[in-house]
N, C-alpha and C positions, 0 to 999 in steps of 0.2 A: 507587655507577654513577657519580658525575660521575667520581671518582678516574679509573676505569678509562678513562674517554672521556679525559680529560688523558692517564693513560700510555699510550696508544694513540695518543693524537695526533702525543708524545712523539715515539715508536717509529716514526711516518712517517715523521714531521719527520728523524729522526738518517737513515732508510734514503734518503730522497731528497739530502738530502746528501751522503752516504754515494758513492751511486751517480754524482753529480754530480761532486764531487771526483777518483773516478777515473777517470771520462773525459775531465776538464780536463788529468788529469794525463798518462794515457796516448795521450790521442787526439785530442784541442782542437788542439791548438797545435800540430802537424806540419803541414809542408806536403809535398807529393813537387816534389823536385828536378825538372826537365824537360833532359831530356839537351842541349840550345841552353846552358843555365845550368850545366853541372858544371865545368867549369874545373879540370877533371884537368892537375895539374901535380906538377913534383918539383924541388926545387932541384938547381940545379946544383954539381960540387963544383969545375968551372972558376971561373966565373962567379962563383955564391953569390948569384943570383940561380934563381925557380922560372918552366920551365921548362915549355910543356906538352907532353907527351905522347901516344901513340900509345891509346885506349882503344875496349873494346867492351861492351857490354851493361850499359851502367850505368844502375845501379838509385841513385837517395837522397832523403833525407828530412832536415830542416833546415827547425825556430823560430825565427820573428822574437823568441822570450821570450826565450832561450840561446845565447849562441855556443856554447856545449859539446853540442848535441842532434843535432849535425849528423851524420849518417852515411850510407855512398854502398857500395855491392858494385860491382865491374865487374872486367872482364880486360886483361890488358894481352899483345901479342903479344912484347912485349923479354924474353928468357932475364934469369936473375936475378944472371945473372956478368956481362951487359955492365949493369945496375943499380948495380951494387954497385959498379964501376968508374967510372959518370958520376954518382949523385947522391949527395947526403949522406945515412948512416943515422944514424936518428935513437934512439941508447941511451936505453934505461929506458921505453918507450913502452909504456903501458898501457892497454889500447881501454875508452873507455865503455859502458856499458850500454845497450841499446837499446829501444824497447817492444818486447815480444813479439812484434809483428805485422806487425817487419819480420824476417822470415825467412833474409830471407841474413846478416845481421847477428849472427855468434855470439861476444859478447866472451869468453865464458871459451874458447871454441877457440880464440879469436887470443891469445889472451891468453899463454895456455898451449903456444901453440906459437909464439910468439915468444922466452918463457922457454927452450925445447926445442932456439932454433934453425932448427925446421922455415919459419918464413916469419923476414923479417928487413923490419924497419921502415926507414921512409926517411919527413925530411922533406918532404911535399907543397908545402907553401908555409907561409913565417915569419910570424906577426903578421899573418894574414888578417885580423884583427879584434884593436888592439890588448893582449899577451900572450894572445894565443891561435894557436896552431899549428896546422894541419889534417897529420897524419900519414898513409900510406899504407904497411899490411903488403902486402907481396907473395910469395906460396907461388912453388914452382918450377915447378910446373903454371898461373903465370901467372894466378891468381885475385891482385884485388888488394880491400882493405879499408880506407877511411880515416874519420879523426873526428878530434873537435878534440879537442887537450890545453890546458891551459891552461900556458904557458912560464915560463922562470926570471924576470923580469921584470915576469910577467903574476901572478907568485904574490908577490911582495914588493908590488906596488904595491893589488893586491887587498886586501891587506889592513891597508892603507892607510897604507904607510912608503914615505916618496919612493924614487924608479926609483934603483935602484941604477949605480953607473959602468959605463957600458959598457951601455945600453939608452936607447931612444929617451924624449923627452920624454911623459909622460903626457897623455891629450885631457884636454879640461876637466871630464867628466861624469866621471872616477876621482878627481877633486883632492875 
């Protein structure tokens, strides 16, 4: 009888821990990004700096626990042709899978559309945080989706190696 109680207690603790872990990974650390803090930008071909761009219908989430958890969905009134002539294209961009409850962002579909050429990825902002770039995928109908990716400098430095030539010096926290 005592053994059954111990087994039951262990199973109950395991279930509680599993539910808590699921909640922490999928919901707990995300926060909605208010439209006022949206900071929608794209890097100009001529100046090489991020410039604010017009947008509508912004929905965004982010997390303090990781810079890679940023996701956003919005629409842009500018034509895709104008964007390709004005802003830096991000070749090889791959969206990160977001939480299932953030319905507007489908990383699988966005990735497939980038591969097929249905959407085009742009550099939204370089080094949002050291080694992390914001990427914006834009569709011909104006839909846009943003996420963060590790850039070439970050890939090397986050692996514990010194920053390669051409990269800014890493902050103390990465050394």
